[in-house]
NUTI-455604 format. One line per field, with one value per residue: residue number from 0; x, y, z of N, C-alpha, C in turn. Coordinates in nm, 4 decimals, decimal comma. Layout:
<recs>
i <- NUM|...;
n.east <- X|...;
n.north <- Y|...;
n.up <- Z|...;
ca.east <- X|...;
ca.north <- Y|...;
ca.up <- Z|...;
c.east <- X|...;
c.north <- Y|...;
c.up <- Z|...;
</recs>
This chain:
<recs>
i <- 0|1|2|3|4|5|6|7|8|9|10|11|12|13|14|15|16|17|18|19|20|21|22|23|24|25|26|27|28|29|30|31|32|33|34|35|36|37|38|39|40|41|42|43|44|45|46|47|48|49|50|51|52|53|54|55|56|57|58|59|60|61|62|63|64|65|66|67|68|69|70|71|72|73|74|75|76|77|78|79|80|81|82|83|84|85|86|87|88|89|90|91|92|93|94|95|96|97|98|99|100|101|102|103|104|105|106|107|108|109|110|111|112|113|114|115|116|117|118|119|120|121|122|123|124|125|126|127|128|129|130|131|132|133|134|135|136|137|138|139|140|141|142|143|144|145|146|147|148|149|150|151|152|153|154|155|156|157|158|159|160|161|162|163|164|165|166|167|168|169|170|171|172|173|174|175|176|177|178;
n.east <- 1,4124|1,4190|1,3000|1,1891|1,1071|0,8963|0,7294|0,6656|0,5176|0,3034|0,1810|0,0894|-0,0819|-0,2866|-0,4412|-0,5484|-0,6418|-0,8478|-0,8555|-0,8390|-0,7238|-0,4757|-0,3717|-0,3613|-0,1722|0,0622|0,0851|0,1614|0,4099|0,5454|0,5376|0,7020|0,9482|0,9927|0,8831|0,6080|0,5123|0,5804|0,4345|0,1746|0,1584|0,1552|-0,0756|-0,2732|-0,3126|-0,5583|-0,7133|-0,9373|-1,0074|-0,8058|-0,8681|-1,1129|-1,0214|-0,8670|-1,0705|-1,2027|-0,9981|-0,9633|-1,2155|-1,2172|-0,9923|-1,0758|-1,2851|-1,1459|-0,9752|-1,1588|-1,2676|-1,0372|-0,9735|-0,7783|-0,5511|-0,4643|-0,4456|-0,2228|-0,1198|0,0968|0,2988|0,5114|0,7524|0,9512|0,8717|0,6508|0,4604|0,3452|0,1447|0,0391|-0,1890|-0,1707|-0,2664|-0,2523|-0,1793|-0,0852|-0,0223|0,1295|0,1065|0,1742|0,3255|0,4765|0,6941|0,7726|0,7508|0,7644|0,5635|0,4290|0,5638|0,4997|0,2659|-0,0612|-0,2084|-0,2091|-0,2551|-0,2460|-0,2513|-0,3602|-0,1735|0,0059|0,0933|0,1307|0,2171|0,4512|0,6039|0,6416|0,7827|1,0197|1,1654|1,3038|1,3777|1,4111|1,5072|1,7246|1,7585|1,6181|1,4098|1,3474|1,2664|1,0414|0,8724|0,8463|0,7317|0,4856|0,3702|0,3562|0,1870|-0,0504|-0,1050|-0,1470|-0,3684|-0,5556|-0,5853|-0,6847|-0,9289|-1,0593|-1,0764|-1,2318|-1,4688|-1,5817|-1,5846|-1,6654|-1,4656|-1,3522|-1,2333|-1,0059|-0,6737|-0,5553|-0,3186|-0,0628|0,2136|0,5116|0,7349|0,9701|0,9331|0,9609|0,8622|0,5546|0,2600|-0,0269|-0,3686|-0,5978|-0,5947;
n.north <- 1,3261|1,1062|0,7744|0,7756|1,0345|1,0439|0,8591|1,0039|1,2073|1,0543|0,9854|1,2401|1,2963|1,1123|1,2338|1,4473|1,3891|1,1884|0,8320|0,7795|1,0150|1,0017|0,7638|0,8464|1,0555|0,9146|0,7425|0,9164|0,9992|0,7522|0,7054|0,9131|0,8482|0,5728|0,5115|0,5031|0,2541|0,0768|0,1990|0,1640|-0,1148|-0,1658|-0,0235|-0,1688|-0,3995|-0,5820|-0,5113|-0,5877|-0,8405|-0,8558|-0,6313|-0,7210|-0,9373|-0,7963|-0,6532|-0,8602|-0,9368|-0,6967|-0,6641|-0,8827|-0,8093|-0,5647|-0,6586|-0,8280|-0,6385|-0,4796|-0,6634|-0,7215|-0,4791|-0,3338|-0,0880|-0,0443|-0,1466|-0,3011|-0,3446|-0,5322|-0,5785|-0,7726|-0,6765|-0,8281|-1,0924|-1,2164|-1,0240|-1,1074|-1,0944|-0,9701|-0,9230|-0,7344|-0,7071|-0,4592|-0,3671|-0,1236|0,2139|0,4750|0,8090|0,9509|1,1883|1,1406|0,9989|0,7312|0,4133|0,1714|0,0398|-0,1156|-0,3525|-0,5007|-0,6981|-0,8302|-1,0199|-1,1932|-1,2577|-1,4181|-1,2285|-1,1350|-1,2227|-1,0754|-1,1559|-1,0583|-0,7914|-0,8406|-0,9734|-0,7673|-0,5842|-0,7273|-0,7057|-0,4586|-0,3892|-0,2132|0,0722|0,1326|0,2705|0,5324|0,4176|0,1983|0,3356|0,4800|0,2702|0,1189|0,3072|0,3549|0,0990|0,0681|0,2854|0,2069|-0,0261|0,0802|0,2470|0,0535|-0,0809|0,1305|0,1793|-0,0631|-0,0467|0,1905|0,1073|-0,0623|0,0573|0,3221|0,4852|0,4394|0,4467|0,2939|0,2833|0,2536|0,1182|0,0884|-0,0710|-0,1569|-0,4329|-0,3454|-0,0731|0,2691|0,5842|0,4156|0,4090|0,5956|0,5287|0,5667|0,7585;
n.up <- -0,8381|-0,5556|-0,4764|-0,2220|-0,1780|-0,3572|-0,2291|0,0011|-0,1203|-0,2114|0,0324|0,1129|-0,1014|-0,0572|0,1304|0,0002|-0,2552|-0,4763|-0,5374|-0,8165|-0,9170|-0,7951|-0,9056|-1,1748|-1,1587|-1,0803|-1,2905|-1,4935|-1,3918|-1,3965|-1,6739|-1,7636|-1,6409|-1,6852|-1,9266|-2,1594|-2,2417|-2,0297|-1,8238|-1,9232|-1,9210|-1,6446|-1,5754|-1,7040|-1,5590|-1,4074|-1,1116|-0,9719|-0,8539|-0,6628|-0,5023|-0,3983|-0,2447|-0,0634|0,0665|0,2058|0,3835|0,5223|0,6420|0,8208|0,9717|1,0876|1,2478|1,4260|1,5400|1,6740|1,8580|2,0075|2,1075|1,9702|1,8400|1,5806|1,2346|1,0289|0,7065|0,5207|0,2361|0,0230|-0,1870|-0,3059|-0,3033|-0,4663|-0,4078|-0,1814|0,1140|0,4386|0,7090|0,9990|1,3291|1,5578|1,8898|1,9734|1,8507|1,6653|1,5573|1,2304|1,2511|1,4746|1,3912|1,4384|1,3771|1,5065|1,6398|1,4529|1,4292|1,6420|1,6961|1,7808|1,6612|1,3489|0,9968|0,6733|0,3695|0,0352|-0,2662|-0,5409|-0,8192|-1,0821|-1,0466|-0,9087|-1,1030|-1,2903|-1,1341|-1,0782|-1,3122|-1,3187|-1,0608|-0,7429|-0,7076|-0,8729|-1,1064|-1,3159|-1,4595|-1,2946|-1,0611|-1,1562|-1,2376|-0,9971|-0,8158|-0,9325|-0,9273|-0,6493|-0,5867|-0,7164|-0,5702|-0,3150|-0,3678|-0,4408|-0,1983|-0,0455|-0,1773|-0,1209|0,1591|0,1956|0,0838|0,2682|0,5149|0,7408|0,8168|1,1000|1,4440|1,4433|1,3436|1,0117|0,8065|0,5518|0,3947|0,2133|0,2700|0,5112|0,4664|0,5465|0,6302|0,7238|0,5251|0,5937|0,5908|0,7365|1,0200;
ca.east <- 1,3640|1,4372|1,1735|1,1328|1,0346|0,7691|0,6469|0,6144|0,4117|0,1887|0,1128|0,0175|-0,1894|-0,3969|-0,5255|-0,6014|-0,6881|-0,9153|-0,7695|-0,8186|-0,6275|-0,3447|-0,3251|-0,3270|-0,0470|0,1763|0,0956|0,2411|0,5477|0,6008|0,5574|0,8189|1,0720|1,0099|0,8261|0,4639|0,4847|0,5862|0,3202|0,0535|0,1616|0,1119|-0,2137|-0,3651|-0,3353|-0,6903|-0,6988|-1,0678|-1,0000|-0,7173|-0,9461|-1,2087|-0,9471|-0,8317|-1,1933|-1,2228|-0,8960|-0,9913|-1,3330|-1,1711|-0,9020|-1,1536|-1,3568|-1,0475|-0,9296|-1,2654|-1,2725|-0,9148|-0,9522|-0,6504|-0,5517|-0,4238|-0,4306|-0,1120|-0,1134|0,2307|0,3195|0,6541|0,7874|1,0452|0,8167|0,5176|0,3666|0,2802|0,1081|-0,0196|-0,2571|-0,1238|-0,3515|-0,1553|-0,2362|-0,0381|-0,0157|0,1837|0,0742|0,2827|0,4103|0,5654|0,8103|0,8103|0,6626|0,7965|0,4370|0,3838|0,6337|0,4544|0,1250|-0,1248|-0,2629|-0,1799|-0,2976|-0,2016|-0,3334|-0,3447|-0,0516|-0,0211|0,2059|0,1552|0,2996|0,5822|0,6760|0,6820|0,8833|1,1452|1,2385|1,3882|1,4193|1,3519|1,5377|1,8614|1,7585|1,4923|1,3083|1,3076|1,1921|0,9110|0,7940|0,8176|0,6398|0,3517|0,3215|0,3219|0,0692|-0,1692|-0,1306|-0,2031|-0,5042|-0,6418|-0,6102|-0,7710|-1,0630|-1,1166|-1,1084|-1,3425|-1,5930|-1,6369|-1,5720|-1,6953|-1,3477|-1,3687|-1,1207|-0,8893|-0,5800|-0,5363|-0,1938|-0,0101|0,3516|0,5843|0,8282|1,0767|0,9043|0,9612|0,7479|0,4386|0,1564|-0,1510|-0,4936|-0,6847|-0,5172;
ca.north <- 1,2858|0,9651|0,7034|0,8097|1,1608|1,0069|0,7969|1,1147|1,2702|0,9629|1,0029|1,3681|1,2846|1,0348|1,3253|1,5557|1,3446|1,0593|0,7247|0,7944|1,1237|0,9509|0,6707|0,9258|1,1266|0,8235|0,6933|1,0171|0,9895|0,6288|0,7271|1,0007|0,7838|0,4354|0,4983|0,4808|0,1106|0,0210|0,2547|0,0982|-0,2524|-0,1610|0,0260|-0,2687|-0,5104|-0,5735|-0,5293|-0,6089|-0,9582|-0,8169|-0,5427|-0,8055|-1,0121|-0,6987|-0,6260|-0,9714|-0,9252|-0,5784|-0,6924|-0,9682|-0,7289|-0,4692|-0,7354|-0,8701|-0,5179|-0,4386|-0,7629|-0,7137|-0,3359|-0,2957|0,0501|-0,0295|-0,2560|-0,2745|-0,4367|-0,5285|-0,6636|-0,7941|-0,6512|-0,9290|-1,2275|-1,2276|-0,9279|-1,1759|-0,9935|-1,0116|-0,8237|-0,7380|-0,6346|-0,4033|-0,3090|0,0153|0,2916|0,6107|0,8921|0,9776|1,2981|1,0890|0,9423|0,6076|0,3065|0,0453|-0,0230|-0,2092|-0,4813|-0,5621|-0,7239|-0,9281|-1,1249|-1,1706|-1,3613|-1,3928|-1,1545|-1,1802|-1,1990|-1,0069|-1,2038|-0,9734|-0,6785|-0,8944|-1,0005|-0,6378|-0,5292|-0,8021|-0,6642|-0,3406|-0,3719|-0,1089|0,2120|0,1423|0,3575|0,6066|0,3210|0,1247|0,4269|0,5061|0,1471|0,0840|0,4003|0,3356|-0,0264|0,0973|0,3728|0,1264|-0,1149|0,1638|0,2907|-0,0649|-0,0997|0,2419|0,1525|-0,1734|0,0049|0,2865|0,0393|-0,1384|0,1265|0,4639|0,5410|0,4340|0,4939|0,2085|0,3295|0,1571|0,1569|-0,0033|-0,0480|-0,2740|-0,4829|-0,2525|0,0668|0,3638|0,5561|0,3424|0,4985|0,5967|0,5419|0,6262|0,7777;
ca.up <- -0,7074|-0,5249|-0,4547|-0,0915|-0,1951|-0,4199|-0,1256|0,0828|-0,2004|-0,2108|0,1613|0,1075|-0,2003|0,0002|0,2080|-0,0824|-0,3867|-0,4842|-0,5892|-0,9609|-0,9369|-0,7530|-1,0090|-1,2934|-1,1309|-1,0807|-1,4284|-1,5658|-1,3407|-1,4524|-1,8187|-1,7816|-1,5955|-1,7334|-2,0597|-2,1686|-2,2526|-1,8940|-1,7504|-1,9721|-1,8720|-1,5052|-1,5723|-1,7590|-1,4656|-1,3442|-0,9676|-0,9086|-0,7666|-0,5527|-0,4156|-0,3265|-0,1435|0,0397|0,1434|0,2997|0,4874|0,6034|0,7254|0,9290|1,0541|1,1664|1,3499|1,5265|1,6095|1,7657|1,9659|2,0873|2,1352|1,9097|1,7913|1,4402|1,1393|0,9376|0,5939|0,4623|0,1193|-0,0015|-0,3265|-0,3549|-0,2916|-0,5277|-0,3485|-0,0698|0,2116|0,5657|0,7916|1,1369|1,4220|1,6519|2,0108|1,9850|1,7269|1,6715|1,4415|1,1353|1,3006|1,5791|1,3230|1,5065|1,3305|1,5738|1,6807|1,3493|1,4409|1,7660|1,6713|1,8687|1,5750|1,2078|0,9025|0,5366|0,2755|-0,1033|-0,3436|-0,6676|-0,8991|-1,1993|-1,0040|-0,8744|-1,2282|-1,3479|-1,0433|-1,0903|-1,4331|-1,2994|-0,9219|-0,6595|-0,7401|-0,9260|-1,2242|-1,3317|-1,5020|-1,1745|-0,9729|-1,2168|-1,2323|-0,8580|-0,7502|-0,9887|-0,8699|-0,5097|-0,5853|-0,7504|-0,4568|-0,2080|-0,4036|-0,4335|-0,0562|-0,0039|-0,2317|-0,0434|0,2922|0,1894|0,0449|0,3802|0,6420|0,7482|0,8835|1,2442|1,5242|1,4246|1,2414|0,9044|0,7412|0,4505|0,3563|0,1668|0,3706|0,5505|0,4293|0,6579|0,7165|0,6736|0,4720|0,6712|0,5184|0,8379|1,1441;
c.east <- 1,3958|1,3024|1,1084|1,0610|0,8992|0,6749|0,5874|0,5007|0,2853|0,1106|0,0318|-0,1010|-0,3101|-0,4916|-0,6004|-0,6686|-0,7635|-0,8196|-0,7389|-0,7174|-0,4861|-0,2890|-0,2848|-0,1932|0,0731|0,1914|0,1845|0,3874|0,6162|0,6303|0,6823|0,9501|1,0987|0,9541|0,6782|0,4296|0,4823|0,4656|0,1901|0,0455|0,1104|-0,0357|-0,3135|-0,3877|-0,4687|-0,6766|-0,8306|-1,0674|-0,9150|-0,7926|-1,0473|-1,1406|-0,9048|-0,9523|-1,2154|-1,1229|-0,9189|-1,1122|-1,2942|-1,0825|-0,9777|-1,2319|-1,2624|-1,0023|-1,0339|-1,2739|-1,1554|-0,8874|-0,8128|-0,6623|-0,5226|-0,4262|-0,3192|-0,1107|0,0240|0,2378|0,4682|0,6843|0,8680|0,9912|0,6711|0,4140|0,2867|0,2535|0,0535|-0,0868|-0,2079|-0,2169|-0,2612|-0,2247|-0,2027|-0,0362|0,0457|0,1460|0,1974|0,3781|0,5062|0,6943|0,8641|0,7100|0,6944|0,6722|0,3950|0,4538|0,5983|0,3037|0,0719|-0,1866|-0,2265|-0,2359|-0,2575|-0,3043|-0,3077|-0,2051|-0,0915|0,0962|0,2350|0,2434|0,4408|0,6662|0,7246|0,7959|1,0197|1,2282|1,3391|1,4376|1,3595|1,3811|1,6768|1,8730|1,6281|1,3786|1,2560|1,2245|1,0519|0,8191|0,7528|0,7152|0,4984|0,2904|0,2764|0,1954|-0,0577|-0,2041|-0,1989|-0,3446|-0,6015|-0,6810|-0,7056|-0,9139|-1,1321|-1,1603|-1,2302|-1,4744|-1,6578|-1,6410|-1,6142|-1,5871|-1,3683|-1,2416|-0,9962|-0,8014|-0,5612|-0,4189|-0,1490|0,1364|0,4103|0,6856|0,9447|1,0531|0,9022|0,9604|0,6395|0,3329|0,0287|-0,2697|-0,5965|-0,6035|-0,6076;
c.north <- 1,1390|0,9038|0,7418|0,9442|1,1359|0,9408|0,9017|1,1865|1,1854|0,9772|1,1320|1,3606|1,2092|1,1221|1,4243|1,5106|1,2129|0,9576|0,7401|0,9049|1,0786|0,8564|0,7454|0,9965|1,0325|0,7497|0,7879|1,0093|0,8648|0,6447|0,8094|0,9298|0,6487|0,4132|0,4625|0,3328|0,0448|0,0703|0,1871|-0,0472|-0,2582|-0,1218|-0,0818|-0,3890|-0,4871|-0,6060|-0,5605|-0,7296|-0,9269|-0,7284|-0,6251|-0,8872|-0,9201|-0,6660|-0,7345|-0,9631|-0,8064|-0,5995|-0,7780|-0,8891|-0,6328|-0,5397|-0,7779|-0,7497|-0,4721|-0,5346|-0,7490|-0,5730|-0,2912|-0,1544|0,0619|-0,1613|-0,2134|-0,3845|-0,4213|-0,6248|-0,6649|-0,7825|-0,7662|-1,0718|-1,2323|-1,1324|-0,9980|-1,0734|-1,0560|-0,8919|-0,8426|-0,6514|-0,5899|-0,3354|-0,1607|0,0831|0,4280|0,6842|0,9161|1,0842|1,2532|1,0297|0,8175|0,4995|0,1711|-0,0298|-0,1331|-0,3449|-0,5530|-0,5840|-0,8312|-1,0432|-1,0903|-1,2849|-1,3186|-1,3131|-1,2054|-1,1524|-1,1282|-1,0351|-1,1151|-0,8536|-0,7250|-0,9180|-0,8711|-0,5787|-0,5965|-0,7603|-0,5537|-0,3211|-0,2474|0,0334|0,2320|0,2285|0,4351|0,5136|0,2443|0,2124|0,4506|0,3860|0,1151|0,1780|0,3878|0,2051|-0,0049|0,1825|0,2946|0,0292|-0,0373|0,2076|0,1727|-0,0908|0,0081|0,2209|0,0427|-0,1236|0,0971|0,2201|-0,0365|-0,0611|0,2715|0,5365|0,5514|0,4775|0,4059|0,2658|0,2170|0,2049|0,0478|0,0312|-0,1742|-0,3111|-0,3858|-0,1075|0,1528|0,5049|0,4771|0,4432|0,4819|0,6170|0,6090|0,6376|0,7930;
c.up <- -0,6825|-0,4877|-0,3218|-0,0940|-0,2620|-0,3179|-0,0317|0,0105|-0,1998|-0,0808|0,1623|0,0125|-0,1443|0,0818|0,1199|-0,2120|-0,3773|-0,5483|-0,7376|-0,9908|-0,9004|-0,8589|-1,1354|-1,2751|-1,1428|-1,2136|-1,5091|-1,5214|-1,3978|-1,6012|-1,8450|-1,7473|-1,6606|-1,8731|-2,0558|-2,1743|-2,1141|-1,8132|-1,7935|-1,9258|-1,7279|-1,4968|-1,6136|-1,6676|-1,3944|-1,1957|-0,8976|-0,8141|-0,6429|-0,4530|-0,3349|-0,2173|-0,0292|0,1275|0,2483|0,4155|0,5791|0,6940|0,8459|1,0256|1,1445|1,2767|1,4623|1,6081|1,7117|1,8854|2,0626|2,1399|2,0900|1,8519|1,6426|1,3644|1,0445|0,8319|0,5307|0,3452|0,0867|-0,1506|-0,3867|-0,3543|-0,3368|-0,4705|-0,2375|0,0393|0,3390|0,6314|0,9345|1,2220|1,5370|1,7701|2,0216|1,8485|1,7566|1,5440|1,3550|1,1887|1,4097|1,5227|1,3930|1,4680|1,3931|1,6193|1,5824|1,3577|1,5715|1,7554|1,7654|1,7899|1,4309|1,1244|0,7617|0,4582|0,1346|-0,1592|-0,4724|-0,7619|-1,0196|-1,1622|-0,9706|-1,0003|-1,2939|-1,2654|-1,0617|-1,2112|-1,4059|-1,1572|-0,8587|-0,7084|-0,8005|-1,0514|-1,2268|-1,3728|-1,3802|-1,0818|-1,0280|-1,2074|-1,0890|-0,7960|-0,8065|-0,9378|-0,7247|-0,5027|-0,6181|-0,6378|-0,3444|-0,2429|-0,4040|-0,2877|-0,0034|-0,0525|-0,1517|0,0938|0,2883|0,1517|0,1610|0,5107|0,6316|0,8289|1,0340|1,3163|1,5123|1,3137|1,1389|0,8199|0,6440|0,4242|0,2960|0,2744|0,3880|0,5070|0,5557|0,6013|0,6438|0,6286|0,5538|0,5786|0,6097|0,9659|1,2630;
</recs>
């Protein structure tokens, strides 16, 4: 499978599985493609501080979205730049089935989010998808990032009407947490 098929699976898993099940699944995939040592290195990164930083950003985003009557919050992180991230408050939104994520590049407000240097350092070793090792490592890093974001969102929200999405820079389609 290529990395984009794994990303499609991740989107489906978010609807059917809890975060722990998703992390376990992608740990196994990483172990098979990149080796147990690489999977354990990724698994051992403590994301508690990152989740807390995401909560703060999500709380602010949801408040701004409500004030601005925005339809979506898009969180983007950059695989190639220390996992630097930003929250974008978007006036418009299209559902996943519409296959049009142009709404995410037209925001009304934005602000910086947290970085995750440990993930960036692991990612830089193998790159995006040039080998099975790279695919296994990248998809597990992405899955853990998405589940951290999901945990942060679910801890502060009762899933309101604002769409909440996440993606790495230039990801298409963007992953939906709440539609």
